[in-house]
MIVEXPA-322333 format. One line per field, with one value per residue: residue in three letters; residue number from 0; x negated, y negated, z negated of N, C-alpha, C in turn. Coordinates in steps of 0.02 Angstrom, whole numbers, always signed. Atoms other than C-alpha are relative to their C-alpha. Layout:
REM residues N
code: [ALA:...]
pos: [NUM:...]
n.x: [X:...]
n.y: [Y:...]
n.z: [Z:...]
ca.x: [X:...]
ca.y: [Y:...]
ca.z: [Z:...]
c.x: [X:...]
c.y: [Y:...]
c.z: [Z:...]
//
This chain:
REM residues 258
code: [MET:THR:ASP:MET:ALA:ASP:ASP:ALA:GLY:ARG:ALA:GLN:ASN:GLU:PRO:LEU:SER:TRP:LYS:PRO:VAL:ARG:ARG:ALA:ARG:ALA:HIS:GLU:LEU:VAL:ILE:ASP:ALA:ILE:GLU:GLU:ARG:ILE:MET:ALA:GLY:ASP:LEU:ARG:VAL:GLY:ASP:PRO:LEU:PRO:PRO:GLU:ARG:GLU:PHE:ALA:ALA:GLN:LEU:ASP:VAL:SER:ARG:ALA:GLY:VAL:ARG:GLU:ALA:VAL:ARG:VAL:LEU:GLU:SER:SER:GLY:ILE:LEU:ARG:SER:SER:PRO:GLY:SER:GLY:PRO:GLY:ALA:GLY:THR:PHE:VAL:ALA:ALA:LEU:PRO:ARG:PRO:ALA:LEU:THR:ARG:LEU:LEU:ARG:LEU:HIS:VAL:ALA:LEU:ALA:ASN:PHE:ARG:ILE:ASP:ASP:LEU:ILE:SER:THR:ARG:VAL:ALA:LEU:GLU:ARG:ALA:SER:VAL:HIS:LEU:ALA:ALA:VAL:ALA:PRO:ASP:GLN:GLU:LYS:LEU:GLU:GLN:ALA:ARG:ASN:ALA:VAL:ASP:ILE:MET:ALA:ALA:ARG:GLY:VAL:THR:ARG:GLU:VAL:PHE:ASN:ASP:ALA:ASP:THR:ASN:PHE:HIS:ILE:ALA:LEU:ALA:GLU:ALA:SER:GLY:ASN:ASP:PHE:VAL:ALA:SER:LEU:THR:ALA:ALA:ILE:ARG:GLU:SER:MET:ARG:ALA:PRO:ILE:LEU:ALA:ALA:LEU:LEU:GLU:ILE:GLU:ASP:TRP:ASP:SER:LEU:ALA:ASP:THR:LEU:ASN:ALA:GLU:HIS:ARG:GLN:ILE:LEU:ALA:ALA:VAL:GLU:ALA:GLY:ASP:ALA:GLU:LEU:ALA:MET:THR:ALA:ALA:GLU:GLU:HIS:ILE:ARG:SER:SER:ALA:ALA:ALA:LEU:SER:ILE:ARG:ASN:LYS:THR:ASP:PRO:SER]
pos: [0:1:2:3:4:5:6:7:8:9:10:11:12:13:14:15:16:17:18:19:20:21:22:23:24:25:26:27:28:29:30:31:32:33:34:35:36:37:38:39:40:41:42:43:44:45:46:47:48:49:50:51:52:53:54:55:56:57:58:59:60:61:62:63:64:65:66:67:68:69:70:71:72:73:74:75:76:77:78:79:80:81:82:83:84:85:86:87:88:89:90:91:92:93:94:95:96:97:98:99:100:101:102:103:104:105:106:107:108:109:110:111:112:113:114:115:116:117:118:119:120:121:122:123:124:125:126:127:128:129:130:131:132:133:134:135:136:137:138:139:140:141:142:143:144:145:146:147:148:149:150:151:152:153:154:155:156:157:158:159:160:161:162:163:164:165:166:167:168:169:170:171:172:173:174:175:176:177:178:179:180:181:182:183:184:185:186:187:188:189:190:191:192:193:194:195:196:197:198:199:200:201:202:203:204:205:206:207:208:209:210:211:212:213:214:215:216:217:218:219:220:221:222:223:224:225:226:227:228:229:230:231:232:233:234:235:236:237:238:239:240:241:242:243:244:245:246:247:248:249:250:251:252:253:254:255:256:257]
n.x: [+90:+26:+53:+66:+4:+3:+38:+6:-3:+55:+73:+3:-12:+15:+70:+6:+21:+72:+79:+59:+60:+54:+62:-2:-2:-92:-62:+8:-46:-70:-19:-44:-84:-59:-27:-37:-88:-31:-4:-60:-63:-31:-10:-25:+27:-22:+11:+54:+35:-3:+43:+85:+32:-28:+19:+81:-15:-31:+36:+55:+67:+13:-30:+32:-1:-87:+17:+37:-32:-54:+23:+21:-57:+5:+30:-11:-84:-19:-36:-4:-5:-7:+11:-78:-64:-56:-3:+22:+88:+14:+19:-54:+27:+1:-27:+44:-8:+32:+86:+57:+7:+62:+79:-7:+16:+55:+69:+3:+36:+72:+85:+39:+76:-23:+47:-32:-52:-40:-33:-20:-53:-24:-58:-65:-80:-17:-10:-34:-70:-16:-43:-37:-59:-7:-44:-79:-11:+41:-11:+35:+54:+68:+27:+5:+74:+53:+37:+65:+67:-22:+16:+63:+59:-10:+12:+64:+60:-39:+63:-23:-36:-56:-34:-39:-45:-65:+5:-28:-73:-45:-22:-34:-52:-37:-6:-28:-30:-15:-39:-6:+55:+43:+17:+24:+70:+55:+6:+14:+58:+72:+31:+57:+61:+3:-9:+66:+30:-25:+22:+49:+10:+10:+60:+102:+0:+49:-91:-36:-51:+0:-36:-50:-61:-13:-95:-80:-39:-44:-67:-38:-54:-10:-10:-69:-42:-25:-54:-32:-68:+49:+38:+66:+26:+21:+33:+73:+35:+44:+29:+15:+22:+28:+52:+45:+38:+50:+55:+67:+63:+30:+31:+65:+0:+53:+21:-8:+65:-4]
n.y: [-36:+49:+25:-22:-65:+76:-21:-74:+1:+47:-33:-58:-1:+71:+12:+37:-3:+28:+32:-41:+61:-9:+29:-37:-48:-28:+15:+61:+22:-39:+37:+88:-4:+25:+77:+53:-42:+35:+78:+15:-3:-39:-45:+39:-66:-49:-17:-39:+3:-69:-63:+34:-25:+51:+56:+5:+0:+78:+39:-30:-20:-75:-26:-11:+101:+36:-24:+76:+47:-38:-14:+82:+43:-39:+10:+84:-7:+27:-48:-64:-32:-22:-54:-43:+26:+22:+68:+44:-3:+24:+45:+55:+78:+11:+82:-5:+13:+48:-17:-10:+78:+31:-64:+16:+60:+17:-24:+51:+88:-60:-3:+68:+55:+93:+37:+27:+67:+15:-23:+53:+53:-33:-58:+40:+0:-54:-11:+91:-21:-54:+2:+55:-68:-30:+53:-6:-77:-53:-50:+30:-38:+22:+23:-35:-12:+58:+30:-52:-4:+67:-15:-28:+60:+24:-54:+5:-29:-31:-17:+46:-43:+18:+67:+27:-61:+26:+52:-20:+7:+53:+61:-77:+1:+86:+33:-41:+13:+15:-55:-27:-70:-10:+17:-80:-89:+47:+45:-74:-20:+38:+0:-57:-18:+27:-40:-17:+81:+55:-39:+21:+91:-17:+1:+32:+76:-3:+32:-48:+28:+63:-17:-25:+54:+31:-41:-26:+52:+19:-61:+15:+75:-31:-45:+37:+35:-60:-38:+59:-18:+62:-27:+82:-26:-57:-13:+59:-26:-73:+34:+4:-48:-37:+71:+11:-69:-8:+48:-18:-62:+10:-29:+15:-57:-34:+52:+65:+18:+40]
n.z: [+31:+47:+4:+7:-77:-56:-34:-22:-89:-9:+6:-52:-70:-47:+31:-24:-34:+32:-38:+12:-16:+31:+45:+84:+10:-15:+52:+13:-47:+14:+53:-37:-69:+42:+29:-25:-9:+82:+13:-34:-4:-35:+59:+70:+65:+6:-80:-12:-77:-65:+29:+3:-84:-42:+24:-36:-89:-6:+2:-8:+41:+16:+44:+30:+12:+55:+76:+18:+17:+52:+104:-7:+20:+71:+65:-4:+29:-71:-15:+43:-58:+26:-74:+47:-66:+43:-8:+53:-17:-40:+28:-23:+18:+89:+20:+34:+96:+51:+29:-54:-14:+39:+10:-57:+12:+54:-30:-71:+28:+40:-37:-55:+32:+13:+58:+72:+22:-29:+53:+70:-38:-7:+55:+20:-27:+39:+59:+21:-19:+34:+39:-20:-1:+84:+51:-7:-8:+18:+7:+58:+27:-27:+61:+75:-11:+23:+75:+0:-40:+47:+64:-16:+5:+52:+115:+24:-39:-73:-33:-55:-71:+14:-4:-70:-22:-22:-74:-72:+19:+18:-47:-66:+41:-3:-54:-5:+48:-41:-22:-77:+20:-29:+43:+27:-28:-37:+50:+10:-31:+13:+64:+17:-24:+24:+60:+1:+20:+38:+87:+21:-3:+45:+32:+5:+45:+60:+18:-17:+46:+1:-83:-21:+1:-54:-62:+36:+35:-61:+7:+3:-44:-63:+10:+67:-83:-43:+16:-3:-104:-30:-65:+0:+58:-3:-40:-12:+41:-14:-24:+32:+33:-35:-19:+53:+0:-58:+24:+69:-6:-53:-75:-64:-52:-9:-28:+28:+65:+49]
ca.x: [-2782:-2851:-2998:-3131:-3062:-3104:-3255:-3275:-3217:-3344:-3486:-3421:-3372:-3484:-3640:-3750:-3872:-4073:-4207:-4349:-4510:-4674:-4801:-4840:-4866:-4723:-4644:-4660:-4564:-4425:-4412:-4385:-4239:-4155:-4183:-4143:-3971:-3951:-3963:-3860:-3726:-3712:-3762:-3683:-3711:-3629:-3672:-3774:-3908:-3920:-3989:-4206:-4229:-4087:-4155:-4334:-4272:-4174:-4329:-4437:-4567:-4608:-4497:-4630:-4629:-4425:-4464:-4603:-4493:-4359:-4477:-4536:-4345:-4307:-4414:-4383:-4184:-4138:-4078:-4019:-4028:-3939:-3984:-3889:-3719:-3589:-3515:-3578:-3783:-3875:-3979:-3861:-3887:-3895:-3823:-3993:-3979:-4008:-4179:-4243:-4233:-4319:-4452:-4473:-4486:-4586:-4720:-4722:-4750:-4873:-4998:-4976:-5077:-4957:-5018:-4962:-4883:-4779:-4726:-4695:-4576:-4495:-4443:-4391:-4260:-4195:-4204:-4121:-3982:-3959:-3927:-3838:-3713:-3741:-3669:-3516:-3471:-3595:-3569:-3600:-3664:-3802:-3823:-3828:-4005:-4077:-4031:-4110:-4256:-4248:-4257:-4410:-4528:-4478:-4523:-4646:-4820:-4738:-4910:-4929:-4902:-4735:-4687:-4717:-4622:-4472:-4519:-4503:-4334:-4278:-4267:-4201:-4076:-4024:-4034:-3939:-3817:-3777:-3683:-3755:-3855:-3952:-4013:-4055:-4170:-4264:-4302:-4312:-4463:-4561:-4543:-4619:-4748:-4799:-4794:-4987:-5067:-4954:-5017:-5193:-5185:-5099:-5232:-5383:-5271:-5354:-5164:-5090:-4965:-4959:-4891:-4776:-4684:-4677:-4581:-4484:-4411:-4384:-4291:-4201:-4142:-4137:-4021:-3903:-3869:-3820:-3704:-3632:-3565:-3717:-3765:-3873:-3949:-3989:-4066:-4191:-4228:-4285:-4348:-4446:-4504:-4550:-4677:-4751:-4776:-4879:-4985:-5036:-5072:-5162:-5131:-5256:-5243:-5362:-5429:-5433:-5609:-5553]
ca.y: [+5246:+5167:+5060:+5196:+5315:+5174:+5206:+5390:+5391:+5275:+5373:+5526:+5498:+5339:+5396:+5239:+5206:+5199:+5111:+5217:+5074:+5113:+5036:+5067:+5238:+5356:+5343:+5150:+5158:+5266:+5145:+4973:+5053:+5089:+4940:+4853:+4954:+4894:+4713:+4714:+4792:+4952:+5057:+5037:+5151:+5313:+5306:+5447:+5474:+5583:+5753:+5757:+5844:+5719:+5579:+5611:+5637:+5480:+5375:+5457:+5508:+5670:+5754:+5748:+5526:+5550:+5665:+5534:+5395:+5498:+5516:+5328:+5261:+5390:+5362:+5155:+5230:+5170:+5334:+5511:+5658:+5804:+6002:+6130:+6120:+6071:+5896:+5842:+5882:+5779:+5615:+5449:+5256:+5228:+5085:+5054:+5031:+4881:+4955:+5004:+4828:+4764:+4911:+4853:+4664:+4677:+4757:+4662:+4493:+4607:+4643:+4493:+4398:+4206:+4079:+4041:+3870:+3940:+4086:+3964:+3832:+3985:+4053:+3884:+3879:+4033:+4027:+3831:+3930:+4105:+3995:+3838:+4011:+4077:+3925:+3937:+4107:+4215:+4402:+4400:+4571:+4513:+4379:+4480:+4542:+4369:+4340:+4499:+4479:+4295:+4383:+4475:+4357:+4297:+4423:+4415:+4466:+4520:+4582:+4478:+4637:+4641:+4452:+4476:+4622:+4538:+4362:+4458:+4516:+4376:+4272:+4472:+4440:+4245:+4278:+4435:+4370:+4262:+4385:+4352:+4525:+4481:+4321:+4444:+4574:+4416:+4335:+4528:+4567:+4398:+4392:+4589:+4552:+4425:+4536:+4597:+4390:+4335:+4452:+4419:+4231:+4277:+4355:+4243:+4091:+4038:+3937:+4091:+4064:+3872:+3940:+4065:+3927:+3829:+3963:+4034:+3855:+3830:+4002:+3936:+3785:+3877:+4007:+3877:+3776:+3926:+3984:+3810:+3821:+3645:+3684:+3518:+3559:+3734:+3720:+3549:+3653:+3834:+3693:+3623:+3792:+3885:+3728:+3700:+3885:+3892:+3741:+3802:+3963:+3921:+4063:+4090:+4186:+4333:+4230:+4073:+4013:+3897]
ca.z: [+1474:+1329:+1320:+1255:+1397:+1504:+1461:+1438:+1641:+1666:+1593:+1673:+1836:+1898:+1861:+1870:+2005:+1945:+2071:+2066:+2051:+2055:+1944:+1749:+1691:+1730:+1545:+1548:+1703:+1624:+1477:+1582:+1705:+1533:+1454:+1602:+1602:+1430:+1434:+1590:+1518:+1594:+1449:+1285:+1118:+1144:+1350:+1385:+1516:+1662:+1613:+1612:+1795:+1878:+1789:+1841:+2020:+2021:+1959:+2035:+1896:+1832:+1717:+1582:+1593:+1548:+1399:+1357:+1374:+1266:+1097:+1122:+1111:+992:+856:+893:+863:+1027:+1087:+1003:+1077:+1040:+1109:+1126:+1291:+1281:+1284:+1127:+1210:+1295:+1259:+1217:+1189:+964:+898:+807:+595:+508:+414:+590:+661:+507:+503:+678:+650:+502:+602:+755:+654:+531:+697:+801:+669:+689:+604:+448:+481:+615:+475:+360:+466:+555:+374:+312:+462:+401:+247:+242:+351:+220:+62:+165:+198:+25:-43:+46:+64:-52:-78:-250:-266:-165:-310:-426:-355:-345:-525:-547:-455:-551:-722:-683:-626:-779:-927:-1030:-974:-778:-676:-522:-411:-485:-489:-287:-263:-358:-253:-125:-175:-211:-75:+53:-83:-52:+118:+129:+11:+162:+244:+420:+424:+569:+483:+370:+461:+532:+346:+287:+408:+391:+214:+185:+320:+213:+61:+76:+96:-21:-174:-132:-108:-300:-377:-325:-449:-594:-662:-661:-799:-757:-553:-596:-712:-566:-447:-578:-615:-420:-401:-521:-440:-281:-362:-488:-297:-210:-333:-379:-169:-152:+16:+20:-131:-99:+64:+19:-125:-28:+89:-33:-126:+24:+81:-84:-122:+24:-31:-195:-139:+21:+134:+284:+438:+451:+566:+493:+479:+347]
c.x: [-51:-93:-56:+22:-33:-81:-54:-7:-59:-66:-13:-13:-30:-54:-49:-88:-74:-26:-38:-61:-52:-36:+5:-2:+85:+102:+20:+38:+74:+32:+45:+52:+70:+18:+26:+114:+20:+34:+55:+65:+27:-25:+16:-25:+67:-16:-63:-30:+0:-42:-88:-25:+51:-27:-91:+5:+27:-61:-46:-82:+25:+53:-34:-21:+76:-22:-61:+41:+79:-23:+11:+62:+27:-9:-6:+92:+44:+31:+15:+27:+44:-25:+42:+59:+17:+23:-17:-96:-12:-27:+74:-24:+33:+21:-82:+5:-34:-71:-21:-21:-19:-63:-29:-48:-33:-57:-8:-34:-65:-70:+15:-48:+37:+12:+56:+61:+33:+81:+50:+62:+58:+47:+31:+56:+58:+7:+68:+59:+31:+36:+43:+95:+32:+43:+84:+35:-43:+25:-65:-41:-93:-70:-23:-81:-37:+15:-47:-67:-44:-45:-57:-62:-3:-33:-64:-54:+0:-92:+14:+22:+104:+32:-10:+25:+93:-14:+48:+92:+55:+34:+31:+84:+51:+27:+89:+82:+56:+68:+12:-35:-50:-64:-63:-65:-58:-54:-46:-101:-46:-32:-59:-71:-37:-14:-82:-56:+41:-45:-81:-29:+43:-25:-52:+53:-12:+67:+29:+84:+52:+69:+73:+51:+17:+25:+35:+40:+6:+38:+21:+32:+29:+112:+73:+31:+32:+105:+34:+42:-48:-32:-53:-57:-50:-11:-74:-21:-67:-61:-72:-57:-48:-74:-48:-28:-60:-68:-25:-15:-50:-36:-27:+36:-60:-31:-2:-79:-5:+5]
c.y: [-24:-15:+53:+66:-5:+41:+48:+8:-25:+33:+51:+12:-56:+18:-95:+14:-19:-14:+45:-93:+50:-18:+20:+64:+9:-1:-59:-27:+13:-76:-75:+22:+16:-74:-47:+3:-46:-74:-8:+36:+72:+62:-21:+62:+51:+21:+70:-3:+31:+50:+1:+27:-65:-71:-10:-7:-62:-75:+14:-19:+45:-2:-10:-90:-2:+9:-58:-45:+4:-32:-81:-32:+24:-28:-101:-2:-55:+34:+65:+45:+65:+66:+38:-2:-7:-72:-41:+32:-48:-65:-77:-66:+16:-29:+3:-46:-65:+31:-3:-45:-22:+7:-36:-52:+1:+39:-25:-61:+15:-26:-42:-33:-57:-17:-12:-25:+23:+53:-36:-55:+53:+32:-64:-10:+33:-23:-60:+51:+58:-67:-62:+57:+38:-43:-8:+27:+42:+50:+15:+58:+5:-45:+13:+29:-52:-29:+63:-12:-74:+30:+44:-7:-41:+17:-13:+39:+54:+8:-39:+35:-10:-44:+21:+56:-36:-69:+12:+10:-22:-44:+58:-7:-56:+48:+80:-11:-73:+6:-7:+57:-33:-51:+16:+29:-49:-6:+62:+8:-58:-7:+80:-17:-32:+33:-31:-73:-7:+39:-33:-35:+12:+22:-27:-74:+8:-21:+64:-20:-79:+9:+27:-32:-42:+55:+5:-69:-12:+42:-7:-23:+23:+41:-49:-59:+33:-16:-72:-38:-81:+23:-40:+8:+58:-34:-42:+54:+71:-40:-9:+54:+55:-53:+11:+75:+16:-39:+39:+83:+16:+69:-27:+57:+9:-55:-47:+0:-13:+30]
c.z: [-23:+6:+1:+58:+62:+11:+10:+91:+29:+5:+37:+68:+39:-29:+38:+63:-18:+50:-23:+21:-18:-15:-84:+21:-17:-58:-24:+36:-21:-52:+17:+33:-66:-47:+48:-21:-57:-10:+64:-14:+17:-32:-51:-28:+50:+89:+0:+61:+30:-16:+22:+100:+63:-10:+32:+93:+37:-9:+50:-7:-11:-67:-85:-33:-50:-71:-46:-36:-55:-55:+10:-32:-36:-65:-26:-16:+50:+5:-77:+54:-47:+32:-8:+96:-24:+26:-39:+16:+33:-31:+5:-42:-83:-3:-78:-86:-2:+2:+73:+36:-55:+5:+67:+40:-29:+25:+49:-39:-47:+70:+39:-40:+8:-15:-32:-9:+50:-43:-29:+24:+25:-80:-58:+52:-14:-63:-47:+26:-34:-65:+10:-11:-61:-36:-1:+12:-42:-7:-66:-23:+28:-41:-43:-19:-8:-72:-42:+4:-66:-56:-6:+3:-71:-68:+25:+35:+46:+30:+67:+53:-6:+0:+80:+24:-11:+58:+58:+32:-3:+42:+85:-24:+18:+94:+47:-15:+55:+31:+99:-2:+72:-20:-45:-6:+38:-61:-38:+47:+10:-60:-23:+26:-24:-76:-39:-30:-52:-70:+21:-17:-106:-68:-10:-56:-58:-79:-9:-26:+20:+88:-39:-46:+50:+29:-54:-9:+76:+29:-27:+28:+69:-22:-29:+57:+31:-39:-47:+47:+2:+28:+15:-17:+33:+76:-18:-66:+21:+42:-19:-43:+53:+27:-59:-31:+50:-35:-38:+24:+44:+45:+59:+43:+5:+24:-6:-12:-54:-55]
//
């Protein structure tokens, strides 16, 4: 029997034992139970959940609690439901697409109101890693997107809004050029969560032309180092750019009294 057949047999013939727990609200109990099984490796992509009535009885919760939990996890991309009857019907564990993961991370970063210094330090670590990988074995299609972003930022008369969007795209493209999807997702989540505060800071800059020239020069230096395969220079240039631009923009937390 193949591994796939073994998995199917396990899912159909060896139902999971769900321990009823009395705490929090019903749908939170169900979510906790599902998460525990996923983390333990007992539930994998494609595995079905028990039928609603059976699942509710196993966890000693209401069917309404099961339905609410399924709705929450479906909206997050963790589960998918197929109505009807037959072998394809039911609720199954789904693979979370990368855009969905990035969206969730972006919202969490934006809502958590992390200290700006923490976000900057994390960006430095992630982008040093991504430009290093991109310099060693780049994705040429993504590098082309980075080049296009640089051209947009350097265009005459570019608005600060367009510049900010292209700047975001530049850093995300370099992260994607690394070939490491997880690093790219984290980088995109952090950089996109900072899009609004960075734009607000850009709009307050008086000598915009001078700052734009500096940022453009730094972007070109990073890109040139990656294209030349100079990983050390790319990492140094990326870190210096992130730290110097943050200092120039003086981005503050919403709760920062200074």
